[in-house]
mmCIF file as gemmi writes it, N, C-alpha and C atoms, coordinates in Angstrom:
data_model
loop_
_atom_site.group_PDB
_atom_site.id
_atom_site.type_symbol
_atom_site.label_atom_id
_atom_site.label_alt_id
_atom_site.label_comp_id
_atom_site.label_asym_id
_atom_site.label_entity_id
_atom_site.label_seq_id
_atom_site.pdbx_PDB_ins_code
_atom_site.Cartn_x
_atom_site.Cartn_y
_atom_site.Cartn_z
_atom_site.occupancy
_atom_site.B_iso_or_equiv
_atom_site.pdbx_formal_charge
_atom_site.auth_seq_id
_atom_site.auth_asym_id
_atom_site.pdbx_PDB_model_num
ATOM 1 N N . MET Axp A 1 ? -10.398 -1.113 -26.543 1 0 ? 1 A 1
ATOM 2 C CA . MET Axp A 1 ? -9.84 0.306 -25.778 1 0 ? 1 A 1
ATOM 3 C C . MET Axp A 1 ? -8.48 0.438 -26.166 1 0 ? 1 A 1
ATOM 4 N N . ARG Axp A 2 ? -7.955 1.209 -25.905 1 0 ? 2 A 1
ATOM 5 C CA . ARG Axp A 2 ? -6.69 1.21 -26.551 1 0 ? 2 A 1
ATOM 6 C C . ARG Axp A 2 ? -5.569 1.956 -25.623 1 0 ? 2 A 1
ATOM 7 N N . LEU Axp A 3 ? -4.392 1.41 -24.991 1 0 ? 3 A 1
ATOM 8 C CA . LEU Axp A 3 ? -3.861 1.895 -24.07 1 0 ? 3 A 1
ATOM 9 C C . LEU Axp A 3 ? -2.113 2.396 -24.464 1 0 ? 3 A 1
ATOM 10 N N . THR Axp A 4 ? -2.06 3.402 -24.132 1 0 ? 4 A 1
ATOM 11 C CA . THR Axp A 4 ? -0.915 4.437 -24.392 1 0 ? 4 A 1
ATOM 12 C C . THR Axp A 4 ? -0.218 4.804 -23.732 1 0 ? 4 A 1
ATOM 13 N N . ALA Axp A 5 ? 0.87 4.519 -23.078 1 0 ? 5 A 1
ATOM 14 C CA . ALA Axp A 5 ? 1.646 4.843 -21.748 1 0 ? 5 A 1
ATOM 15 C C . ALA Axp A 5 ? 2.855 5.12 -21.978 1 0 ? 5 A 1
ATOM 16 N N . ASP Axp A 6 ? 3.319 5.968 -21.121 1 0 ? 6 A 1
ATOM 17 C CA . ASP Axp A 6 ? 5.16 6.453 -20.866 1 0 ? 6 A 1
ATOM 18 C C . ASP Axp A 6 ? 5.631 5.422 -19.347 1 0 ? 6 A 1
ATOM 19 N N . VAL Axp A 7 ? 6.572 5.451 -19.336 1 0 ? 7 A 1
ATOM 20 C CA . VAL Axp A 7 ? 6.605 5.113 -18.3 1 0 ? 7 A 1
ATOM 21 C C . VAL Axp A 7 ? 8.003 6.035 -17.682 1 0 ? 7 A 1
ATOM 22 N N . THR Axp A 8 ? 8.191 6.654 -16.543 1 0 ? 8 A 1
ATOM 23 C CA . THR Axp A 8 ? 9.28 7.65 -16.281 1 0 ? 8 A 1
ATOM 24 C C . THR Axp A 8 ? 9.71 7.457 -15.152 1 0 ? 8 A 1
ATOM 25 N N . GLY Axp A 9 ? 10.713 8.217 -14.751 1 0 ? 9 A 1
ATOM 26 C CA . GLY Axp A 9 ? 11.21 8.09 -13.209 1 0 ? 9 A 1
ATOM 27 C C . GLY Axp A 9 ? 12.538 6.756 -13.421 1 0 ? 9 A 1
ATOM 28 N N . PRO Axp A 10 ? 12.593 7.029 -12.124 1 0 ? 10 A 1
ATOM 29 C CA . PRO Axp A 10 ? 12.14 7.451 -10.978 1 0 ? 10 A 1
ATOM 30 C C . PRO Axp A 10 ? 12.597 8.874 -10.938 1 0 ? 10 A 1
ATOM 31 N N . TYR Axp A 11 ? 11.868 9.307 -9.634 1 0 ? 11 A 1
ATOM 32 C CA . TYR Axp A 11 ? 12.067 10.93 -9.309 1 0 ? 11 A 1
ATOM 33 C C . TYR Axp A 11 ? 12.645 10.844 -7.753 1 0 ? 11 A 1
ATOM 34 N N . MET Axp A 12 ? 13.117 11.847 -7.389 1 0 ? 12 A 1
ATOM 35 C CA . MET Axp A 12 ? 13.358 12.185 -6.108 1 0 ? 12 A 1
ATOM 36 C C . MET Axp A 12 ? 12.842 13.555 -5.554 1 0 ? 12 A 1
ATOM 37 N N . LEU Axp A 13 ? 11.547 13.598 -5.249 1 0 ? 13 A 1
ATOM 38 C CA . LEU Axp A 13 ? 10.744 14.363 -4.765 1 0 ? 13 A 1
ATOM 39 C C . LEU Axp A 13 ? 11.208 15.209 -3.855 1 0 ? 13 A 1
ATOM 40 N N . PRO Axp A 14 ? 10.728 16.337 -3.601 1 0 ? 14 A 1
ATOM 41 C CA . PRO Axp A 14 ? 11.422 17.73 -2.718 1 0 ? 14 A 1
ATOM 42 C C . PRO Axp A 14 ? 10.983 17.473 -1.102 1 0 ? 14 A 1
ATOM 43 N N . HIS Axp A 15 ? 10.348 16.271 -0.981 1 0 ? 15 A 1
ATOM 44 C CA . HIS Axp A 15 ? 10.129 16.014 0.6 1 0 ? 15 A 1
ATOM 45 C C . HIS Axp A 15 ? 10.283 14.5 0.796 1 0 ? 15 A 1
ATOM 46 N N . PRO Axp A 16 ? 10.756 14.322 2.398 1 0 ? 16 A 1
ATOM 47 C CA . PRO Axp A 16 ? 10.448 13.037 2.431 1 0 ? 16 A 1
ATOM 48 C C . PRO Axp A 16 ? 9.063 12.285 2.558 1 0 ? 16 A 1
ATOM 49 N N . VAL Axp A 17 ? 9.136 11.01 2.585 1 0 ? 17 A 1
ATOM 50 C CA . VAL Axp A 17 ? 7.799 9.906 2.585 1 0 ? 17 A 1
ATOM 51 C C . VAL Axp A 17 ? 6.546 10.351 3.253 1 0 ? 17 A 1
ATOM 52 N N . GLU Axp A 18 ? 7.381 10.704 4.926 1 0 ? 18 A 1
ATOM 53 C CA . GLU Axp A 18 ? 7.1 11.382 5.799 1 0 ? 18 A 1
ATOM 54 C C . GLU Axp A 18 ? 5.888 12.329 5.524 1 0 ? 18 A 1
ATOM 55 N N . TYR Axp A 19 ? 6.448 13.411 4.714 1 0 ? 19 A 1
ATOM 56 C CA . TYR Axp A 19 ? 5.76 14.465 4.391 1 0 ? 19 A 1
ATOM 57 C C . TYR Axp A 19 ? 4.665 14.384 3.985 1 0 ? 19 A 1
ATOM 58 N N . TYR Axp A 20 ? 4.328 13.259 2.99 1 0 ? 20 A 1
ATOM 59 C CA . TYR Axp A 20 ? 3.047 13.048 2.18 1 0 ? 20 A 1
ATOM 60 C C . TYR Axp A 20 ? 2.343 11.904 2.857 1 0 ? 20 A 1
ATOM 61 N N . ARG Axp A 21 ? 2.566 11.448 3.871 1 0 ? 21 A 1
ATOM 62 C CA . ARG Axp A 21 ? 1.904 10.38 4.875 1 0 ? 21 A 1
ATOM 63 C C . ARG Axp A 21 ? 0.313 11.105 5.003 1 0 ? 21 A 1
ATOM 64 N N . ILE Axp A 22 ? 0.175 9.617 4.794 1 0 ? 22 A 1
ATOM 65 C CA . ILE Axp A 22 ? -1.84 9.898 4.973 1 0 ? 22 A 1
ATOM 66 C C . ILE Axp A 22 ? -2.129 8.823 6.112 1 0 ? 22 A 1
ATOM 67 N N . SER Axp A 23 ? -3.586 9.127 6.65 1 0 ? 23 A 1
ATOM 68 C CA . SER Axp A 23 ? -3.958 7.929 7.598 1 0 ? 23 A 1
ATOM 69 C C . SER Axp A 23 ? -4.402 6.967 6.706 1 0 ? 23 A 1
ATOM 70 N N . ALA Axp A 24 ? -4.138 6.083 7.452 1 0 ? 24 A 1
ATOM 71 C CA . ALA Axp A 24 ? -4.919 4.343 6.683 1 0 ? 24 A 1
ATOM 72 C C . ALA Axp A 24 ? -6.284 4.412 6.829 1 0 ? 24 A 1
ATOM 73 N N . SER Axp A 25 ? -6.87 5.125 7.897 1 0 ? 25 A 1
ATOM 74 C CA . SER Axp A 25 ? -8.63 5.122 7.046 1 0 ? 25 A 1
ATOM 75 C C . SER Axp A 25 ? -8.98 6.421 6.216 1 0 ? 25 A 1
ATOM 76 N N . ASN Axp A 26 ? -9.517 5.726 5.481 1 0 ? 26 A 1
ATOM 77 C CA . ASN Axp A 26 ? -9.774 6.682 4.171 1 0 ? 26 A 1
ATOM 78 C C . ASN Axp A 26 ? -10.704 8.02 4.387 1 0 ? 26 A 1
ATOM 79 N N . LEU Axp A 27 ? -11.462 8.109 5.805 1 0 ? 27 A 1
ATOM 80 C CA . LEU Axp A 27 ? -12.371 9.252 5.999 1 0 ? 27 A 1
ATOM 81 C C . LEU Axp A 27 ? -10.989 10.104 6.763 1 0 ? 27 A 1
ATOM 82 N N . GLU Axp A 28 ? -9.956 9.776 6.902 1 0 ? 28 A 1
ATOM 83 C CA . GLU Axp A 28 ? -9.257 10.436 7.945 1 0 ? 28 A 1
ATOM 84 C C . GLU Axp A 28 ? -8.008 11.09 7.107 1 0 ? 28 A 1
ATOM 85 N N . VAL Axp A 29 ? -8.326 10.541 5.508 1 0 ? 29 A 1
ATOM 86 C CA . VAL Axp A 29 ? -6.895 11.165 4.861 1 0 ? 29 A 1
ATOM 87 C C . VAL Axp A 29 ? -6.8 12.884 4.464 1 0 ? 29 A 1
ATOM 88 N N . ASP Axp A 30 ? -5.997 13.175 4.778 1 0 ? 30 A 1
ATOM 89 C CA . ASP Axp A 30 ? -5.669 14.943 4.205 1 0 ? 30 A 1
ATOM 90 C C . ASP Axp A 30 ? -5.173 14.833 2.974 1 0 ? 30 A 1
ATOM 91 N N . PRO Axp A 31 ? -6.697 15.375 2.571 1 0 ? 31 A 1
ATOM 92 C CA . PRO Axp A 31 ? -6.228 15.89 1.043 1 0 ? 31 A 1
ATOM 93 C C . PRO Axp A 31 ? -5.538 16.65 0.741 1 0 ? 31 A 1
ATOM 94 N N . ALA Axp A 32 ? -5.088 17.53 1.446 1 0 ? 32 A 1
ATOM 95 C CA . ALA Axp A 32 ? -3.889 18.098 1.114 1 0 ? 32 A 1
ATOM 96 C C . ALA Axp A 32 ? -2.368 17.735 0.853 1 0 ? 32 A 1
ATOM 97 N N . ARG Axp A 33 ? -2.694 16.856 1.804 1 0 ? 33 A 1
ATOM 98 C CA . ARG Axp A 33 ? -0.875 15.63 1.69 1 0 ? 33 A 1
ATOM 99 C C . ARG Axp A 33 ? -1.154 14.893 0.406 1 0 ? 33 A 1
ATOM 100 N N . VAL Axp A 34 ? -2.026 14.602 -0.188 1 0 ? 34 A 1
ATOM 101 C CA . VAL Axp A 34 ? -2.222 13.835 -1.101 1 0 ? 34 A 1
ATOM 102 C C . VAL Axp A 34 ? -2.216 14.858 -2.56 1 0 ? 34 A 1
ATOM 103 N N . ILE Axp A 35 ? -3.146 15.991 -2.69 1 0 ? 35 A 1
ATOM 104 C CA . ILE Axp A 35 ? -2.828 16.701 -3.505 1 0 ? 35 A 1
ATOM 105 C C . ILE Axp A 35 ? -0.652 17.484 -3.68 1 0 ? 35 A 1
ATOM 106 N N . SER Axp A 36 ? -0.701 17.681 -2.344 1 0 ? 36 A 1
ATOM 107 C CA . SER Axp A 36 ? 0.832 17.807 -2.105 1 0 ? 36 A 1
ATOM 108 C C . SER Axp A 36 ? 1.66 16.567 -3.211 1 0 ? 36 A 1
ATOM 109 N N . LEU Axp A 37 ? 1.257 15.367 -3.099 1 0 ? 37 A 1
ATOM 110 C CA . LEU Axp A 37 ? 2.002 14.706 -3.637 1 0 ? 37 A 1
ATOM 111 C C . LEU Axp A 37 ? 1.764 14.525 -5.281 1 0 ? 37 A 1
ATOM 112 N N . VAL Axp A 38 ? 0.431 14.72 -5.247 1 0 ? 38 A 1
ATOM 113 C CA . VAL Axp A 38 ? 0.382 14.434 -6.846 1 0 ? 38 A 1
ATOM 114 C C . VAL Axp A 38 ? 0.828 15.224 -7.55 1 0 ? 38 A 1
ATOM 115 N N . SER Axp A 39 ? 0.954 17.164 -6.661 1 0 ? 39 A 1
ATOM 116 C CA . SER Axp A 39 ? 1.339 18.141 -7.631 1 0 ? 39 A 1
ATOM 117 C C . SER Axp A 39 ? 3.494 17.784 -7.936 1 0 ? 39 A 1
ATOM 118 N N . ASP Axp A 40 ? 3.543 17.345 -6.628 1 0 ? 40 A 1
ATOM 119 C CA . ASP Axp A 40 ? 5.371 16.872 -7.054 1 0 ? 40 A 1
ATOM 120 C C . ASP Axp A 40 ? 5.319 16.03 -7.892 1 0 ? 40 A 1
ATOM 121 N N . VAL Axp A 41 ? 4.546 14.888 -8.138 1 0 ? 41 A 1
ATOM 122 C CA . VAL Axp A 41 ? 5.298 14.198 -8.876 1 0 ? 41 A 1
ATOM 123 C C . VAL Axp A 41 ? 4.95 14.421 -10.356 1 0 ? 41 A 1
ATOM 124 N N . VAL Axp A 42 ? 3.821 15.019 -10.702 1 0 ? 42 A 1
ATOM 125 C CA . VAL Axp A 42 ? 3.576 15.819 -12.16 1 0 ? 42 A 1
ATOM 126 C C . VAL Axp A 42 ? 4.277 16.616 -12.607 1 0 ? 42 A 1
ATOM 127 N N . ASN Axp A 43 ? 5.403 17.79 -11.742 1 0 ? 43 A 1
ATOM 128 C CA . ASN Axp A 43 ? 5.565 18.641 -11.758 1 0 ? 43 A 1
ATOM 129 C C . ASN Axp A 43 ? 7.392 17.783 -12.431 1 0 ? 43 A 1
ATOM 130 N N . ALA Axp A 44 ? 7.414 16.678 -11.581 1 0 ? 44 A 1
ATOM 131 C CA . ALA Axp A 44 ? 8.731 16.342 -11.654 1 0 ? 44 A 1
ATOM 132 C C . ALA Axp A 44 ? 8.8 15.262 -13.318 1 0 ? 44 A 1
ATOM 133 N N . ALA Axp A 45 ? 7.545 14.526 -13.205 1 0 ? 45 A 1
ATOM 134 C CA . ALA Axp A 45 ? 7.52 13.577 -14.545 1 0 ? 45 A 1
ATOM 135 C C . ALA Axp A 45 ? 6.856 15.158 -15.713 1 0 ? 45 A 1
ATOM 136 N N . ASP Axp A 46 ? 6.303 15.919 -15.7 1 0 ? 46 A 1
ATOM 137 C CA . ASP Axp A 46 ? 6.306 16.844 -16.902 1 0 ? 46 A 1
ATOM 138 C C . ASP Axp A 46 ? 7.084 17.127 -17.432 1 0 ? 46 A 1
ATOM 139 N N . LYS Axp A 47 ? 8.48 17.357 -16.953 1 0 ? 47 A 1
ATOM 140 C CA . LYS Axp A 47 ? 9.857 17.515 -17.777 1 0 ? 47 A 1
ATOM 141 C C . LYS Axp A 47 ? 10.327 16.736 -18.797 1 0 ? 47 A 1
ATOM 142 N N . GLU Axp A 48 ? 9.426 15.352 -18.341 1 0 ? 48 A 1
ATOM 143 C CA . GLU Axp A 48 ? 10.372 14.527 -19.25 1 0 ? 48 A 1
ATOM 144 C C . GLU Axp A 48 ? 8.707 13.667 -20.165 1 0 ? 48 A 1
ATOM 145 N N . VAL Axp A 49 ? 7.592 14.204 -19.758 1 0 ? 49 A 1
ATOM 146 C CA . VAL Axp A 49 ? 6.808 13.714 -20.397 1 0 ? 49 A 1
ATOM 147 C C . VAL Axp A 49 ? 5.969 14.724 -20.689 1 0 ? 49 A 1
ATOM 148 N N . ASP Axp A 50 ? 4.659 14.639 -21.82 1 0 ? 50 A 1
ATOM 149 C CA . ASP Axp A 50 ? 3.95 15.977 -21.908 1 0 ? 50 A 1
ATOM 150 C C . ASP Axp A 50 ? 2.489 15.079 -21.315 1 0 ? 50 A 1
ATOM 151 N N . LEU Axp A 51 ? 2.289 14.995 -19.967 1 0 ? 51 A 1
ATOM 152 C CA . LEU Axp A 51 ? 1.325 14.611 -19.374 1 0 ? 51 A 1
ATOM 153 C C . LEU Axp A 51 ? -0.033 14.99 -20.011 1 0 ? 51 A 1
ATOM 154 N N . ASN Axp A 52 ? -0.56 16.004 -20.795 1 0 ? 52 A 1
ATOM 155 C CA . ASN Axp A 52 ? -1.835 16.576 -20.917 1 0 ? 52 A 1
ATOM 156 C C . ASN Axp A 52 ? -2.18 15.441 -21.903 1 0 ? 52 A 1
ATOM 157 N N . ARG Axp A 53 ? -1.574 15.064 -22.626 1 0 ? 53 A 1
ATOM 158 C CA . ARG Axp A 53 ? -1.992 13.618 -23.589 1 0 ? 53 A 1
ATOM 159 C C . ARG Axp A 53 ? -2.627 12.923 -23.081 1 0 ? 53 A 1
ATOM 160 N N . TYR Axp A 54 ? -2.641 12.417 -21.572 1 0 ? 54 A 1
ATOM 161 C CA . TYR Axp A 54 ? -3.309 11.759 -20.812 1 0 ? 54 A 1
ATOM 162 C C . TYR Axp A 54 ? -4.544 11.879 -19.882 1 0 ? 54 A 1
ATOM 163 N N . ASP Axp A 55 ? -5.306 10.555 -19.734 1 0 ? 55 A 1
ATOM 164 C CA . ASP Axp A 55 ? -6.336 10.755 -18.956 1 0 ? 55 A 1
ATOM 165 C C . ASP Axp A 55 ? -6.28 10.376 -17.366 1 0 ? 55 A 1
ATOM 166 N N . TYR Axp A 56 ? -5.119 9.682 -17.37 1 0 ? 56 A 1
ATOM 167 C CA . TYR Axp A 56 ? -5.069 8.991 -16.048 1 0 ? 56 A 1
ATOM 168 C C . TYR Axp A 56 ? -3.205 9.254 -15.605 1 0 ? 56 A 1
ATOM 169 N N . VAL Axp A 57 ? -3.108 9.282 -14.786 1 0 ? 57 A 1
ATOM 170 C CA . VAL Axp A 57 ? -1.765 8.943 -14.388 1 0 ? 57 A 1
ATOM 171 C C . VAL Axp A 57 ? -1.677 8.043 -13.236 1 0 ? 57 A 1
ATOM 172 N N . LEU Axp A 58 ? -0.745 7.222 -13.122 1 0 ? 58 A 1
ATOM 173 C CA . LEU Axp A 58 ? -0.369 6.297 -12.196 1 0 ? 58 A 1
ATOM 174 C C . LEU Axp A 58 ? 0.73 6.501 -11.281 1 0 ? 58 A 1
ATOM 175 N N . ILE Axp A 59 ? 0.966 6.864 -10.254 1 0 ? 59 A 1
ATOM 176 C CA . ILE Axp A 59 ? 2.345 6.967 -9.051 1 0 ? 59 A 1
ATOM 177 C C . ILE Axp A 59 ? 2.498 5.87 -8.385 1 0 ? 59 A 1
ATOM 178 N N . GLY Axp A 60 ? 3.556 5.137 -8.854 1 0 ? 60 A 1
ATOM 179 C CA . GLY Axp A 60 ? 4.409 4.259 -7.94 1 0 ? 60 A 1
ATOM 180 C C . GLY Axp A 60 ? 5.078 4.62 -6.741 1 0 ? 60 A 1
ATOM 181 N N . LEU Axp A 61 ? 4.736 4.915 -5.558 1 0 ? 61 A 1
ATOM 182 C CA . LEU Axp A 61 ? 5.156 5.76 -4.92 1 0 ? 61 A 1
ATOM 183 C C . LEU Axp A 61 ? 6.205 4.363 -4.235 1 0 ? 61 A 1
ATOM 184 N N . GLY Axp A 62 ? 7.342 4.775 -3.917 1 0 ? 62 A 1
ATOM 185 C CA . GLY Axp A 62 ? 8.479 3.787 -3.898 1 0 ? 62 A 1
ATOM 186 C C . GLY Axp A 62 ? 9.095 3.481 -1.996 1 0 ? 62 A 1
ATOM 187 N N . ALA Axp A 63 ? 7.353 3.494 -1.358 1 0 ? 63 A 1
ATOM 188 C CA . ALA Axp A 63 ? 7.727 3.257 0.001 1 0 ? 63 A 1
ATOM 189 C C . ALA Axp A 63 ? 6.664 2.153 0.511 1 0 ? 63 A 1
ATOM 190 N N . THR Axp A 64 ? 6.526 1.866 1.51 1 0 ? 64 A 1
ATOM 191 C CA . THR Axp A 64 ? 6.391 0.546 2.182 1 0 ? 64 A 1
ATOM 192 C C . THR Axp A 64 ? 4.678 1.294 2.555 1 0 ? 64 A 1
ATOM 193 N N . PRO Axp A 65 ? 3.609 0.245 2.854 1 0 ? 65 A 1
ATOM 194 C CA . PRO Axp A 65 ? 2.326 1.045 3.389 1 0 ? 65 A 1
ATOM 195 C C . PRO Axp A 65 ? 2.488 1.84 4.783 1 0 ? 65 A 1
ATOM 196 N N . ALA Axp A 66 ? 3.607 0.9 5.929 1 0 ? 66 A 1
ATOM 197 C CA . ALA Axp A 66 ? 3.827 1.398 6.995 1 0 ? 66 A 1
ATOM 198 C C . ALA Axp A 66 ? 4.008 2.914 6.614 1 0 ? 66 A 1
ATOM 199 N N . GLU Axp A 67 ? 5.032 3.107 5.625 1 0 ? 67 A 1
ATOM 200 C CA . GLU Axp A 67 ? 5.884 4.444 5.629 1 0 ? 67 A 1
ATOM 201 C C . GLU Axp A 67 ? 4.645 5.306 5.082 1 0 ? 67 A 1
ATOM 202 N N . TYR Axp A 68 ? 4.224 4.802 4.378 1 0 ? 68 A 1
ATOM 203 C CA . TYR Axp A 68 ? 3.184 6.158 3.524 1 0 ? 68 A 1
ATOM 204 C C . TYR Axp A 68 ? 1.539 6.746 4.138 1 0 ? 68 A 1
ATOM 205 N N . GLY Axp A 69 ? 1.288 5.125 5.003 1 0 ? 69 A 1
ATOM 206 C CA . GLY Axp A 69 ? -0.367 5.026 5.47 1 0 ? 69 A 1
ATOM 207 C C . GLY Axp A 69 ? -1.073 4.159 4.974 1 0 ? 69 A 1
ATOM 208 N N . MET Axp A 70 ? -1.224 3.527 3.951 1 0 ? 70 A 1
ATOM 209 C CA . MET Axp A 70 ? -1.947 2.674 3.403 1 0 ? 70 A 1
ATOM 210 C C . MET Axp A 70 ? -1.385 2.065 2.163 1 0 ? 70 A 1
ATOM 211 N N . VAL Axp A 71 ? -1.622 0.92 1.741 1 0 ? 71 A 1
ATOM 212 C CA . VAL Axp A 71 ? -1.496 0.579 0.557 1 0 ? 71 A 1
ATOM 213 C C . VAL Axp A 71 ? -1.248 1.401 -0.889 1 0 ? 71 A 1
ATOM 214 N N . GLY Axp A 72 ? -2.209 2.177 -0.756 1 0 ? 72 A 1
ATOM 215 C CA . GLY Axp A 72 ? -2.388 2.933 -2.302 1 0 ? 72 A 1
ATOM 216 C C . GLY Axp A 72 ? -3.565 3.709 -1.602 1 0 ? 72 A 1
ATOM 217 N N . TYR Axp A 73 ? -3.437 4.343 -2.706 1 0 ? 73 A 1
ATOM 218 C CA . TYR Axp A 73 ? -4.539 5.749 -2.742 1 0 ? 73 A 1
ATOM 219 C C . TYR Axp A 73 ? -4.765 6.271 -4.339 1 0 ? 73 A 1
ATOM 220 N N . CYS Axp A 74 ? -6.215 6.452 -4.088 1 0 ? 74 A 1
ATOM 221 C CA . CYS Axp A 74 ? -7.006 6.665 -5.585 1 0 ? 74 A 1
ATOM 222 C C . CYS Axp A 74 ? -6.898 8.801 -5.767 1 0 ? 74 A 1
ATOM 223 N N . ALA Axp A 75 ? -6.356 9.39 -6.101 1 0 ? 75 A 1
ATOM 224 C CA . ALA Axp A 75 ? -6.502 10.726 -5.597 1 0 ? 75 A 1
ATOM 225 C C . ALA Axp A 75 ? -7.162 11.203 -6.566 1 0 ? 75 A 1
ATOM 226 N N . VAL Axp A 76 ? -8.419 10.789 -7.668 1 0 ? 76 A 1
ATOM 227 C CA . VAL Axp A 76 ? -9.134 11.207 -8.065 1 0 ? 76 A 1
ATOM 228 C C . VAL Axp A 76 ? -10.214 12.265 -7.923 1 0 ? 76 A 1
ATOM 229 N N . PRO Axp A 77 ? -10.502 13.257 -8.933 1 0 ? 77 A 1
ATOM 230 C CA . PRO Axp A 77 ? -10.617 14.696 -8.424 1 0 ? 77 A 1
ATOM 231 C C . PRO Axp A 77 ? -11.864 14.979 -7.877 1 0 ? 77 A 1
ATOM 232 N N . GLY Axp A 78 ? -12.948 13.644 -7.62 1 0 ? 78 A 1
ATOM 233 C CA . GLY Axp A 78 ? -14.437 13.157 -7.136 1 0 ? 78 A 1
ATOM 234 C C . GLY Axp A 78 ? -14.327 12.784 -5.231 1 0 ? 78 A 1
ATOM 235 N N . MET Axp A 79 ? -12.949 11.894 -5.53 1 0 ? 79 A 1
ATOM 236 C CA . MET Axp A 79 ? -12.355 11.422 -4.281 1 0 ? 79 A 1
ATOM 237 C C . MET Axp A 79 ? -12.335 12.883 -3.234 1 0 ? 79 A 1
ATOM 238 N N . LEU Axp A 80 ? -11.384 13.711 -3.879 1 0 ? 80 A 1
ATOM 239 C CA . LEU Axp A 80 ? -11.036 14.961 -2.915 1 0 ? 80 A 1
ATOM 240 C C . LEU Axp A 80 ? -11.917 15.623 -2.83 1 0 ? 80 A 1
ATOM 241 N N . ALA Axp A 81 ? -12.915 16.212 -3.773 1 0 ? 81 A 1
ATOM 242 C CA . ALA Axp A 81 ? -14.025 16.703 -3.801 1 0 ? 81 A 1
ATOM 243 C C . ALA Axp A 81 ? -15.277 16.393 -2.629 1 0 ? 81 A 1
ATOM 244 N N . SER Axp A 82 ? -15.263 15.312 -2.558 1 0 ? 82 A 1
ATOM 245 C CA . SER Axp A 82 ? -16.15 14.494 -1.436 1 0 ? 82 A 1
ATOM 246 C C . SER Axp A 82 ? -16.521 15.38 -0.375 1 0 ? 82 A 1
ATOM 247 N N . ARG Axp A 83 ? -17.789 14.649 0.268 1 0 ? 83 A 1
ATOM 248 C CA . ARG Axp A 83 ? -18 15.947 1.88 1 0 ? 83 A 1
ATOM 249 C C . ARG Axp A 83 ? -17.337 15.412 2.694 1 0 ? 83 A 1
ATOM 250 N N . ALA Axp A 84 ? -16.748 14.56 2.597 1 0 ? 84 A 1
ATOM 251 C CA . ALA Axp A 84 ? -15.714 13.719 3.898 1 0 ? 84 A 1
ATOM 252 C C . ALA Axp A 84 ? -14.592 15.088 3.694 1 0 ? 84 A 1
ATOM 253 N N . PHE Axp A 85 ? -14.049 15.419 2.811 1 0 ? 85 A 1
ATOM 254 C CA . PHE Axp A 85 ? -12.925 16.061 2.467 1 0 ? 85 A 1
ATOM 255 C C . PHE Axp A 85 ? -13.135 17.469 3.133 1 0 ? 85 A 1
ATOM 256 N N . GLN Axp A 86 ? -14.286 18.007 3.119 1 0 ? 86 A 1
ATOM 257 C CA . GLN Axp A 86 ? -14.559 19.429 3.063 1 0 ? 86 A 1
ATOM 258 C C . GLN Axp A 86 ? -14.93 19.769 4.478 1 0 ? 86 A 1
């Protein structure tokens, strides 16, 4: 395995953390909020690094679980496309 990475940021997102806040319960997570967070971060970072070179992107959100809604969230396409979110 070979790991190649770039560390960028921090970035100021266009909305406060409350805008991206999700439920602490997996099946109650609003996928629109997750997509909004990922889109806003990718758009900010894409100005500094070519994200097309990577298979994965890790977002470190500067917020506590109480502010964001859970400790972390995996926004893989399969998770967002599951029946729970349709």
